[in-house]
N, C-alpha and C positions, 0 to 999 in steps of 0.2 A: 814596559819599561825594560831595557837589557839591565843586566847586571854581570860585576864581576866577581869573582870568588876563589879565593884561597882555600885549597883543601889539604887535610891532616887525615891520612887513613892510616887505621892501626889494627892489625887482624892477626889473631893469635889464637892457632889450635891446640889443646890443651892435652898431653895424655897422663895417666895415671898408672903410677907403677906398684907394685906389692912388694912387700918385706919379706925377707929369706928367701930372696931367690938363688938357684942353683944352677941354672943352664940358660941360653942365651938361644933366640930364633933370630936370624937374619937373613936379609936378601933383597930382592929390587922388585919394584912393580912398574911393569910396561904394559904398554897399548899393544895386542897382540896384532892388530893390523899395521903398525906404522914403526915398532918396535921404540917408540918414544916412551922415556918416563913418565908415570904419572904421579902427579906432587899432589899429596894433600890426600890420598888413600890411605882408609881407614883399616888398621891392624888392630882386631880385638878378640879377648878371651874371655872366659867367665868373669861373671858379675861385673861386666860392662867395662874390665881394664882394657887398655892396650896404646897405640902409639899410632904415629902416621908416618907416610914415606917424606921425605926431604926432597929439594931441589932436581936431584939428579934420579930418584925415584927409589933411593934406597931407604931401609927400614933396620932398626935395632930392638929386640922386644925379649927384656929380661925376663925369665920365667922362673915360677918353683918347681919342685919335684911332682911330677905328677900326670896325668892323662888328660890334655887340653885338646877342644874344638876350637881353631883358629877360623876366623872370619874375615875376609877379605874383602871391600867395598868400596865403591868410586862410582860417583852421579854417572849416569849414563852407560853404566858397564854392568854384566851379570857378576853377580855375588859369586864367591869360592869359598868352600868352608872345607877345610883338611883337619884329620886329628892328628896331632903330634904327642911321644912320649918322652917326657923329658927326666932325664938323671943327672944327678951331681955332675957338673964339667962339663957338661953337654953344651956342643956347637954348633948348631944344625941352619943348614942355608937351605934356603927356599925362594927360587926366581921364579914371580907369577906373569904370565902375559893376561891380561884380563880381555873379554870378547866384548867390543860394544853390544849392546842393548837397546838402547831406544834411540832411534832416528827420529829426525822432525815429524815424519807423519806416524811414524808409532808412538811418541808423547801420550801421558795417560792425562785424560781431563775427567770432572768430574758433575761440571754445572749444567753441560749439554742435555744430563737426559738423570743428574743426581745418581749416579753410579758411575762408578769407573769403566772407562772406555777408552778407544784408541780415538786421538782427536781425526785420523783419516775415516773414522766411521760414523761420525755424528753428523744429523740430519739438518744439521743447521750450521750457521759460519761463526767461527769459535777463535779469536786470535788467544794469543798465550804470551804472555811477559815471563819470559823464562829466571831461574833464578841467577844465572852468569850475567844477566843484564840487570837485575837488581843490586848485585854486588858490586858492579862495575861502575856505578853512576854515580850512587849515593846519590841519590834524592830525597829530599823528605816531604816534600810534596805530592800527595797524592795527584791533584790537578795534573801538575807539571809531569810526572811519569807517564800519566795516561795521555795527555797530549803530544807523545812522541808516537802514540801506536795510530794508524792507518786506521780511518773509520771512525774514529770518536774523538769528540772537543769537549773540554771542560772549559766554561765562560762562568767568570765569575761565582764557580760552585756549583754551577747547574751543569749536568753531563748530558748529551747528546750524542747519539748512534746514528750515523748514516744520515745527517740532518733530520730524524724524526722528531725530535723536540723543538730545536731552536732555542729560545731563552725566554723566560718570562719570569722579570723580578719578582723575587718573595713566593712565586708558585711552588708547590710541589714537585718532586722529583717524578721524572716520568722514567728513569731508569733507577731501579732496584741495586743497591749495594749489599755485598752480604761480607762476614766475617766468618770464617770455615762455618757455613752454611747459615747462621743467624744473620736475620737485618740489622741494616746500621741506620734506618731511617728514624728520625724524630717523632716519635707520637703524635708532638701538637703541629709542629711546621711541615711535617713532609719532608724535609730536605734530609739530604745526606750527612751525616755526621764526619766530614773528612778530617777533622782533628783526633778523633777516636781512631783512627786506623793506625794499628802498630809497624809502620813500613822498617823498622829496626829488627822485625821478627817474621818479615812475610817470606815465604818460599816462591809463589807462583800466585801470578794474577792471571783470572780466565774472563774472558769476556765475551759473551754472548750478542750477534747484533741481530736484532727482530724482538718481535714480539713474545714474551715468554711468561705471559701471568698463570699459564696453566700450573705449571711447577711452582711459581715462586709470588704469585698473589698480586695484589694492587701495587702500583710503582713498578711495575715491570714491562709496564705499555711498550716503552721503547728498547728493552735488553736487559740486561744484567753485567754487572763487574763483580766477580768473586775474589776475594783476597782470601787465602792459603796460609795458614802460618805453617813456620819449618816444623818439621818432626825430629824428634832427639836421636840421638844416637850415644852410642857407649861412649864414645870419643868424644870429649866434651870441646865446645867451640865457644869461645868469647871473642868480641868483636869490640873494636870503640872508633867512633869517626867524630870530627870536630869541625867546623866549617865557620870562615868569618869572611866578610866581604862589604860592599859598599855598591852604592847605586849608581848606574853613569849617569849624567847631565841630558835631559831631554833635549832632540833635536832641536825642537821649538824653544828659542832662550827665552820668550816670553812667559813659559812657563815656572821656568826655572825660578824656587821659590827658597831655596834653602842656600846657607852661606858656607858651611861645611858640610863635610861627609856623610851622607845619611848610612853608617856601618849597622849591618845586620850580624849577628851568630846563631850557631844554633849547637847542639853537641848531643850525641846518643851512645849508650852502651849495651850491651846485650849478651846474656849466655844462656845456652841450650846445652842438656846433657842428660843423659839418662843414667839414674843411680840405681843401679839393681832393679828395680819393676817398676819404678815410677819415674816421668818423666818432668822436666824441670825447665821453664824456659821464662827468664825474665828479660823483659827491655824495660829504658828509663829513656825518654827524650825530652828535650828540653829548648825553647827558641824565644831568642829576643829580636824582634823585626820592627824598626821603628817606621819602617814604609818610606815610600817614595810620594805618596800623597802626603798632604799636611793634616794632621789630625788623623789618622789613621793605621796607629801602632798597634803591636799585638806581644803581647808576654805570656806564654805557656807552657805548661807542664805536663808528661804524660807517664804513667807506670803501667806496666803489664804485665801479669803472672800469669804463666800455664802451669798447671799442675793434671798428670795423666799417670793413672796407677792401675797397672796389669794387673790382674788378680793372677797368682800362682798356681790357684787351687780350680780354677774353671777356666778351663782354656776359651778364649776368643772373648773374656767379658774384661771390660775397662772401664774406668768411670774417672772424673775430675771435677776441678772447677777452673774458669778462667775469670780474670779478674784485670778489669782496666777503670782506670781511674784517671780523670783528665782536668786540669784547673786551667784555665783560658779567661786574660782579661785583655781586652782589646776595646777599641774604637770603631764605630762603623758609621755609614752614613747614607743619606739617600739622593743628596743634592748637592752637583758641585758650585761652586763661588760663582763662577761666569764662565764665558764659552770663550774668552781670551785669555789674558794672564791668570786666570784662577782655575784653568782645567784640571791642574793636579791639588787645587786647594779646595777643601771640602767646604761647605756651608756649615758656618757654627750653629743656624738656627736647628739643623736636621741633624746634628747627632748623636749618637746614643752610645754611650760609656757601658760597657757590659762587663759583668766579672759572673764567668760559667763555670758550675760543679757539676761534675758528670762520673757517673759510675757504673758501671757494667757488673753483673754478677751472673755468671753462665756455668751452671751444672750441666754434667753431660753423664748418661750411662750408653754405654755400644753393648752389643753383645753377637756375635758372629761364631756360632757354635758350629759351622762346616762351611763349605766354601759354599753353598746353594742355598742358605738363609741369613741375613741379617736383621738386627732392632735396632733401631738408635732412636732414643729419647733426650731433648736437649729444651734448655729452657733457661729465661733470661731475665732478672730483676733488674729495671733501670730506672734509677732515681735522677734527677734533670733539677738543677736549680739555676734560674738566670736571673742574675739581681743586678739593678741598673741605679749606682750610688748616687747620679744626680738628678734622681727623683723623677723619671721618667715614668707615665705609666704605662707601662710596656712588660715589667716583669713576668715570670710564672715559674710554677714549680710543675712539675710532671713527675708520677710515679705510673711506671708500665711494667707489666707481666706479660712473658710471652712463653709459650709452651708448645712445643711441637714432638710427635711420633710418627715413626716411618719405619715402616716395613719393607723390606725386597725379599725375592724367591724366584731362584729357577725350576720354575713348574717341569720343567722336562728339557730337551735339547733345542724346542724351538721355541719356548716363551718362558718370560721371563714378563712380572709382575712387582708393580711399583708403585704404593699406596701410602697415603698420610694425612694425620689430622691435625689442624692447628688452630690455636686461639691466642688472641690479642686483647686483654684488658687494659685501658688507658684513662688515667684519671688526671685533668688537668686545672690550676687553679691559676689564673691568670689575671692580671688589669689589664693587659691586651686583648684579649678576646673573650674573657670571662671563664668560667668555671664550668668544666663539661667533662662528660665520660663516655669513653666508645666503647666498643666490642665489635672485633673482627672475629666470625668462626670461619672456616673452611675445611674442606676434604679433597683430594686428588688422587687419580688412580692413572698410572700408565703401562700401557702391555709393549713388549718388544718382543719382535717377532723376527726369527732367522728362519722362515719357512723353505729355500734354498740354499745353497750355497753360493757366496759372495752378496744375497738381498738381506739389506735389514730395513726392515718395517718399525714404525712408531707410531700410537695412537693413546691419548690421552684426555681428559676431562678435568673440570674441576668446578667446584660449586662452593661459592664465598656467599656469606650476609653479613652484611654492617648494620651496626645499631649505633645511635650518637641521642646522646639524652634519653633514653628508652624509645627512641622514635626508629623504627624499622626500616630499614630502605629494601626494596624487593632481591631476593637471591638473585645472585648471576650465576650464569652457566658458562664456561668458557671452554673452549675445545683446539685441540692441538694434533697434527698428524704428519709425517714424513717418511721418508724412503732413502735409502743409500746403497747403490750398488756397485758394488767391484769389479771396473771394467778390466784393470789386469793388477798386476801385482799390487803395485804403488799407487792407480789410481781411480779414484774413487767419483764416483758421479751421485748427486745429491737433490730432493725437492723437499721441499716443507710449508706449510702452512700454519700461522698460529693468531690465534685471538689476544687480545691485551685489553687490560683495565684499569681506570686508577678512580678510587674512591679519593673526595677531595680532602683535604684535610683542616684539622679544627681551625687552625688561620685562616685559611681562604673564606671559610665559612665566616668566622667571627672577629676575625682583627678590626679592631675600631681604637682609634686614639689620633692625636695631634701632634705632630712633631715641626714646632713653630709654624710657619703659614700651610702645611700642607696637612691636608686632613686623609685618612684611611676610613672608608666605609663596609661594613660589613655587609655580606650576603648569603643570607642561607640557604636562599633556593639554587645556587647554583647545583648543576647536575655533573655527575661522574663522566669521566673522560674513556671513550672507547676507540678501538681501532682493531687491525689486523694486518699482516704480516705474511707477504709470501716470496719465495726464492728459487731460482735453479742454481746450483754451482759445480763445480768440478776442480777436485784437491788431487794434485800429483804432487807425488814423493820423488825426491830425486837422490840416488844413491851410489857416488862410484867409489873408486879406490880414493879420491882424494877431495869429494864432495859432497856434503849430506846437507838436503835443504828440501824446502817446497815452495808450492805455485800455488795459489788459490784465486781461483775467479769466479765470481758472483753477479747474477742478476736479480733486483730486489725490487718489490712494489710495498711501500707502506700507505695505509689508508687512516687516518685519524678523525675522529668527531668530538665536538665539543670542549677543545682545547682552552685549558684556562690560563686567561692572561688578568692582571693588574693595568686597567686602563684609567689614564688619566682623563678627566672628565665631569659633567654635570652628572650629579648621581643623586640617589633616594637612599636615603638613611632613614631605615626600618627603626631606630631606637626613639629619636627625634621626630618621625613623621615629618621631616623637610628636607628639601634639596640643598647642594651644596657642591661647591669645586673641591676635586679630590680624587683620589684612586680607590677603586673596586676592583674586585675579583669576578669577573665575569667569562661564559662561553662565548668566546669568540672566534673560534678558528676552528675553518675544517680544512684539513690538509691529506694532499696526495703526492707520496714522492717516490719518482721513480729513478732507477740509476744502477749503475754499475762499479764494482770495486774488485782490485786487483789489489792481493797480499803476496809478499815475497819474501822467504828467509833461508839464506843460503851460508854454509860453513865450510870454512878449508883450513887448508894447512899448509902452508909454505916454511921449509926447513925448519926452525922452532917457534915460529908464529904461528898463531892461530887466528883466522880473519873472519867476521862474522859481517854480513849484510845483512838488513833487514829494513824495510819498504814497503808502499804501495801506493796506488792512487786511487781515488773516488772521484764519480763524475754522479752527480742529482740532479735532477729538474723537481724543484719542490713549489709545487702550486696549488694555489685554494679551490674548491669547488663547491656548488652549491648545495648543500643538504636536502633540497626541495626537488632540484631537477637533475641533480648528480651530476651535473655537467662542472668542467673547469672554468674557472672565470678568467684566467688568467694571470691573475697578479701573482706576482714573484712572492714567496713567503720571506718574512725578514729573519737575519740572523741565521741564515742557512750558505754556505761555501759552493759553488755550481763546480768547481773545481777544486781538489785538495790534494796534493801530495807531498809524501815525506820519506826520507830514506836515512839512514843509520850505518855508519861503518866503525865496528870497534876491532880492535887486538889485541893479543895477548899472548904471554910466552905458552 
C-alpha cells in the first residue's frame, strides 16, 4: 500500500564557546581535490569546545589566551591537528584544505570479521548503508530502509538475504540483527525486535550476506544486519524530525473500507555530544499509525540513551551503559475477513491487542592498551512484558541475561587472533507457550593471516551448546574459511565458505492456543535448522578526479535443511493427545539457492551538486531438494523473487 507523506526536517549543529575570550581564529575549510567548501566541518579545541563551518566553509572560533591544539574534522577526510598560541587581540586566519581519506572501497566495517577492516578486504559480501543515506531519507521503519538495499528483503517483519530464508509466519528469524554488537533477537519468539532499533541514532548499517553462525551464533543462518550507533564528537549535534501523511486508496476499490483519510504521524529527536571525557547520546521516537488495514493500528514510543566514559587516567579504557526502553500498543491479526471485499479487513475472531513493554540495559567495558590488543566485555539485561488486555491466553513475561567477552590480538605481522565466550540465560513465563528456561553457551576463535602481500586468509570455528528446560541438545561445531586477494590497487577477488545453524525458538516448540476458530499446536520435537553457504566474488573500486565508487559481483550457493514453517493442516496435539485442524511448526523445507548478485555505488560532483547512484540486481534459482537422495525435486520455493533489481539516485549540495 503506497502512502503520501509530508516531511519537515530540522537539523541543528551546536557549538559551545567559552568565557573571557581574548582572540579569534577564523578561516575556511575546503576539499583539497575540488576546492569546494566543506559545510559542517568540525573545528574543536580543549574540553570539547568548538564550532562548525558554514555554507561557504567559513568559521569563526573565539579563544581565550593560551596555547591550544585545534582539531579539524569532516567525515570522509583526514583529520588535521594544529597548535595555535592566542594572545589578547589576536585575529589569526587559517585556510585549511582537507584531503579525502575514505573512498567507497576503503570504507571501514567491523561486522564481517568482528574487527575493523576495509570493505575491500572482506572475504564475504557486505553491503553498507552509509550515514549520508540515513540522514537524507528520514525513514523511521528499519524494514522500509533495508528493502531499499539490493539482496535483502523484509516481508512482514521477517528478513531474507538472497532468497535464503523465504517467509514463514511466526517462525524465528534466520537473519541475526545486532545493535552495536549485541543481538536484537527476542528470547521467546526468536524474531527480530525491529521496534527497539533506534534509527534516530544510527550512523551505519552493515549487511553480511551468507551464513555467519561461526561469529554470531544461532539465528545468523542466512546473514547478519548490524546497526551501529553514532559516535559522539566534541561539537554537539541535535536533530529533530517530524512526519505526517495518509494512506492512498487501494487500486481495487472493493477493498476500500474507510470513509475518511487514514492519517499517520511520527516524531523523533536526538542529541549527540562529547562532554569532556563522557559521550552522551539521547534519542526519542514516537509513532501513531492507524494502519491501512482495519483493526491494525499501532501506538509506539522509544527512548534510547547511550553513555560512554573515557577514563582519563588509563589510556584505552572506556566503559558505559546503553539503555533502550520501548512501549508498544498495537493490534495484530492472523486471518483476513475474506478474499474479496475484506482483503484489508482483519478477521475479528483472530485479532490480538498487544501492550508490550521492553527494557534493555547494556553495560560494557572496553580496554585497548595498545594498537595490537583489545578486550571487550559486554552484557545485556532484557525485561519484556507482553500483555493482552482483551483476555487472550497468549501473554508472556521474559527476563534474559546475555554476556560476552571478546579478545583480539595481533600476534605478529602475519597473524591476528580473535576469540570470544558468550552465554545467554532466558526465563519465560507465558500462557501462550508455558513456562520455560533456556541456556545458550558458545565459544569461537578466528585466525586472520596475511602470509604474503595482497593475500588475506580467514579461518574460524565455533562450539555452541543449547539447553532448554534442563534438556541438553548436542554441542554443535561450525566452521568458516575464506580468502581475499588484491589483484590490483582497487580490485579484490574473494572466496568464502561458512556454516549456519539456528536452534528453534521457545514459541516454535511450545506455542499452543486458540484464536477464534484457529488452533495452534505445539511441537517439542522439531529439529534445529542447518545450512551452509559458499561464494566467489570480485569487488572493484573506482576513483577518478570526479568519480568515487565500487562495483561488486558475486556468485553464490546456499543449502539449508530442516527449515521450520507453521503449516495448516491435521496435526497431533501432544497436550491433549488428540488430533485437530490448525497450525503447527514443522521441519518441512530443504532448500538450495543458486544465484548471482551485482551491486554498485557511484558518487560524483557536478558543479555544486553531489550525485549518488546506488543499486543492484540479483538473480536466484531457489529449489527444493530431497534430503535422502540429495537430488533437486524441481519444486520452486515460495516467497522468493527470481529477479530483483533496485536503484536509487540522490542529490545534494
